[in-house]
C-alpha positions in Angstrom: -43.9 -0.4 -43.7 -45.9 2.8 -44.0 -43.9 3.7 -47.1 -40.8 2.6 -48.8 -37.6 4.8 -48.9 -37.0 3.5 -52.4 -40.1 5.4 -53.6 -38.7 8.6 -52.1 -35.4 8.2 -53.9 -37.0 7.2 -57.2 -39.2 10.3 -57.1 -36.3 12.5 -56.2 -34.2 11.2 -59.1 -37.2 11.5 -61.5 -37.7 15.1 -60.5 -34.0 15.9 -60.3 -34.4 16.8 -56.6 -32.0 14.4 -54.7 -31.4 15.7 -51.2 -27.7 16.2 -50.3 -28.3 14.2 -47.1 -30.7 11.5 -45.9 -31.1 10.1 -42.4 -32.9 6.7 -42.2 -34.2 5.9 -38.8 -36.6 3.4 -37.4 -37.8 1.1 -34.7 -35.4 -1.5 -33.3 -37.1 -4.2 -35.3 -36.4 -2.5 -38.6 -33.4 -3.5 -40.7 -32.3 0.0 -41.4 -29.2 -1.1 -43.3 -31.3 -3.1 -45.7 -33.4 -0.1 -46.6 -30.4 2.2 -46.9 -28.7 -0.2 -49.2 -31.8 -0.4 -51.4 -31.9 3.4 -51.7 -28.3 3.5 -52.7 -28.8 0.7 -55.2 -31.6 2.8 -56.9 -29.1 5.7 -57.3 -26.5 3.4 -58.8 -29.0 1.9 -61.2 -29.9 5.3 -62.4 -26.3 6.2 -62.8 -25.1 3.0 -64.4 -28.2 2.5 -66.5 -28.3 -1.2 -65.6 -29.8 -3.4 -63.0 -27.8 -3.7 -59.8 -28.2 -7.2 -58.5 -25.8 -7.2 -55.5 -27.4 -8.4 -52.3 -25.6 -6.3 -49.7 -23.6 -3.1 -49.5 -20.2 -4.9 -49.3 -20.7 -6.4 -52.8 -21.2 -3.1 -54.5 -18.2 -2.2 -56.6 -18.9 1.5 -57.3 -15.8 3.6 -57.1 -17.6 6.7 -55.9 -19.3 5.0 -52.9 -17.4 5.1 -49.6 -18.6 3.7 -46.2 -17.9 4.8 -42.6 -18.7 2.3 -39.8 -18.2 2.6 -36.0 -14.9 1.3 -34.8 -15.6 -2.0 -33.0 -12.8 -1.7 -30.4 -13.6 1.9 -29.4 -17.4 1.9 -29.9 -17.3 5.2 -31.8 -17.1 6.6 -35.3 -13.6 7.9 -35.4 -12.7 11.3 -36.9 -9.7 9.8 -38.7 -12.0 7.3 -40.4 -14.3 10.1 -41.6 -11.3 12.1 -42.8 -9.7 9.1 -44.7 -13.0 8.1 -46.2 -13.8 11.6 -47.5 -10.3 11.9 -48.9 -10.8 8.6 -50.8 -14.1 9.8 -52.1 -12.7 12.9 -53.7 -9.5 11.3 -54.9 -10.9 8.2 -56.7 -13.6 9.7 -58.9 -13.1 8.8 -62.5 -15.5 11.4 -63.7 -15.4 15.0 -62.7 -19.2 15.3 -62.3 -19.9 11.8 -61.1 -22.3 11.5 -58.1 -20.4 10.5 -55.0 -22.1 8.6 -52.2 -21.0 8.8 -48.5 -22.7 6.2 -46.3 -22.4 6.6 -42.5 -23.6 3.6 -40.6 -25.1 4.0 -37.2 -24.6 7.8 -37.1 -25.5 7.8 -33.3 -22.0 6.4 -32.7 -20.4 9.6 -33.8 -18.5 11.7 -31.3 -18.0 15.5 -31.3 -14.8 15.2 -33.4 -16.1 12.9 -36.1 -19.5 14.7 -36.2 -17.9 18.2 -36.5 -16.0 16.9 -39.5 -19.1 15.4 -41.1 -21.2 18.5 -40.3 -19.1 20.6 -42.7 -20.6 18.5 -45.6 -24.1 18.3 -44.1 -24.4 22.0 -43.5 -22.6 23.1 -46.7 -23.7 20.7 -49.4 -21.0 19.7 -52.0 -22.1 19.4 -55.6 -22.7 15.8 -56.6 -22.3 14.4 -53.1 -25.2 12.5 -51.5 -24.8 11.5 -47.8 -26.7 8.5 -46.4 -26.9 8.0 -42.6 -28.9 5.6 -40.5 -29.7 4.8 -36.9 -32.0 2.9 -34.6 -31.5 5.5 -31.9 -32.8 8.7 -33.5 -32.9 10.6 -30.2 -29.1 10.0 -29.8 -28.4 11.8 -33.1 -27.4 15.4 -32.6 -30.1 18.0 -33.6 -27.9 19.6 -36.2 -27.6 16.4 -38.2 -31.3 15.7 -37.9 -32.3 19.2 -39.0 -30.0 19.4 -42.0 -30.8 16.0 -43.5 -34.1 14.6 -44.9 -35.4 12.3 -42.2 -37.0 9.1 -43.4 -38.8 7.2 -40.7 -39.1 3.4 -41.1 -41.9 2.0 -39.0 -42.6 -1.7 -38.2 -46.1 -3.1 -38.8 -48.5 -2.4 -35.9 -47.5 -4.7 -33.0 -51.2 -5.5 -32.2 -51.7 -6.8 -35.7 -48.7 -9.1 -35.3 -49.9 -10.3 -31.9 -53.1 -11.5 -33.6 -51.1 -13.7 -35.9 -49.1 -15.5 -33.2 -51.2 -17.9 -31.1 -48.5 -20.5 -30.3 -46.6 -18.2 -27.8 -47.4 -16.4 -24.7 -47.4 -12.6 -24.1 -43.9 -13.0 -22.6 -42.5 -13.7 -26.1 -45.0 -12.1 -28.4 -43.9 -8.5 -28.0 -40.2 -9.4 -28.4 -41.1 -11.5 -31.6 -43.0 -8.6 -33.0 -40.1 -6.3 -32.6 -37.4 -8.7 -33.9 -39.3 -9.7 -37.0 -40.4 -6.7 -39.0 -42.8 -8.4 -41.4 -45.4 -11.2 -41.5 -43.4 -13.4 -43.8 -40.5 -13.5 -41.4 -42.8 -14.4 -38.5 -44.6 -17.1 -40.5 -41.3 -18.8 -41.5 -39.7 -19.3 -38.0 -40.0 -22.3 -35.7 -42.0 -20.8 -32.9 -41.6 -23.7 -30.5 -37.8 -23.5 -30.9 -37.9 -19.8 -30.3 -40.0 -20.3 -27.2 -37.5 -22.9 -25.8 -34.5 -20.7 -26.6 -36.1 -17.6 -25.1 -36.9 -19.5 -21.8 -33.4 -20.9 -21.6 -31.7 -17.6 -22.2 -33.9 -15.8 -19.6 -33.1 -18.5 -17.1 -29.4 -18.2 -17.8 -29.5 -14.5 -17.1 -31.2 -15.2 -13.8 -28.7 -17.9 -12.8 -25.8 -15.7 -13.8 -26.8 -13.2 -11.2 -25.8 -15.8 -8.6 -22.9 -17.3 -10.5 -21.5 -15.1 -13.3 -19.1 -17.8 -14.4 -21.9 -20.0 -15.8 -23.2 -17.5 -18.3 -20.7 -18.4 -21.1 -21.1 -22.1 -20.5 -24.9 -22.0 -20.5 -25.2 -19.8 -23.6 -22.8 -22.0 -25.4 -25.0 -25.0 -24.7 -28.1 -23.2 -26.0 -26.5 -21.8 -29.1 -26.3 -24.0 -32.2 -26.6 -23.4 -35.9 -30.3 -24.1 -35.6 -30.8 -21.5 -32.8 -28.2 -19.0 -34.0 -30.7 -16.3 -35.2 -32.8 -16.7 -32.0 -29.8 -16.5 -29.7 -28.3 -13.4 -31.3 -31.6 -11.6 -31.6 -32.7 -12.3 -28.0 -29.2 -11.3 -26.7 -29.3 -8.1 -28.8 -32.7 -7.1 -27.6 -31.9 -7.9 -24.0 -28.9 -5.6 -23.9 -30.9 -3.0 -25.9 -33.6 -3.1 -23.1 -30.8 -2.2 -20.6 -30.1 0.9 -22.6 -33.6 2.3 -22.7 -36.4 3.2 -20.3 -38.8 0.3 -19.8 -42.1 0.9 -21.5 -44.6 -0.2 -18.9 -47.3 -0.8 -21.5 -45.1 -2.7 -23.9 -41.8 -3.9 -22.5 -39.6 -6.0 -24.8 -39.3 -8.6 -22.0 -42.7 -8.7 -20.3 -42.7 -9.7 -16.6 -38.9 -9.5 -16.5 -38.6 -5.9 -15.2 -36.8 -7.0 -12.1 -34.3 -9.0 -14.0 -33.7 -6.0 -16.4 -33.3 -3.6 -13.6 -30.7 -5.9 -11.8 -28.6 -5.9 -15.0 -29.0 -2.2 -15.5 -27.5 -1.7 -12.1 -24.3 -3.4 -13.3 -23.5 -0.5 -15.7 -22.7 -2.9 -18.6 -21.3 -1.3 -21.8 -24.3 -2.2 -23.9 -23.2 -0.2 -26.9 -20.1 -2.3 -27.2 -22.1 -5.5 -26.9 -24.5 -4.2 -29.6 -21.6 -3.7 -31.9 -20.2 -7.1 -31.2 -23.5 -8.7 -32.1 -24.0 -6.7 -35.2 -20.5 -7.7 -36.4 -21.0 -11.3 -35.6 -24.4 -11.4 -37.5 -22.6 -10.2 -40.6 -19.5 -12.4 -40.2 -21.0 -15.7 -39.1 -22.6 -16.5 -42.4 -19.4 -15.7 -44.4 -17.0 -17.9 -42.5 -17.0 -21.7 -42.2 -15.9 -22.1 -38.6 -19.1 -21.4 -36.7 -17.8 -22.9 -33.4 -14.7 -20.7 -33.4 -16.6 -17.5 -34.0 -19.1 -18.4 -31.3 -16.4 -19.0 -28.7 -14.6 -15.9 -29.7 -17.8 -13.9 -29.3 -18.6 -15.5 -25.9 -15.1 -14.7 -24.6 -15.6 -11.0 -25.6 -19.1 -10.9 -24.2 -17.8 -12.4 -20.9 -15.2 -9.6 -20.6 -18.0 -7.0 -21.1 -20.1 -8.5 -18.4 -17.4 -8.5 -15.7 
């Protein structure tokens, strides 16, 4: 990372200059939720005067922190969710002057109704309210939000530097690897041969499914085990992400697969919905014991989206 958002928050607290709104955005390979969470933790540590050891945002038990997430079924941040969350935030405070934190995940999923509601607080700051927003699709965030919030760009390490580290894979996989894994430690800890095998199997499945769409679920199910789980989810996530963006001729996420990507683009698949399904599964799959049931439920939903 070129700099840490935690340093910005620490300095703001030290100088009593917290912004009323922060927008964290970054490359697709950056875990924006992780860095947003770390920034929120720093504020809570300052307020509570004790170390905050929780490992994720869901574990935090701070009564003046409220979270808005995109609705999974409708693929949008709903106005009613924003309304109810803001109401809770101002009704539950135990201290009149306590700092309140409103966290909007994936702000690019907001529609005109939910964003107009949020804009009232972004354009007209409320005392003791700090708003955190994040996105991996900065260009999709409306300009009013971007201009009113302090933008913090989270950048991955230089891809060329990562490529130098990876000698066991071909250029077909290396760019994808460099985008999925945001730091050297992550890259060094994975089984590159298993990644390579999983990558090839998934690409072949996408190709075969163009001729017979009914084999997609069956083939992915065969490839997908507890050992390949992270690889499968990341490769699927980036494949559908590639369908949403213009292919970078100099650095495509799936080199030499432009024809395959364009064939799937022509299908007008609801890739935003699939991205949300994958993000939800990534969070849920480690918390629930029945891996097989979750996998099958996901594949059934994914099959519906691909029809």
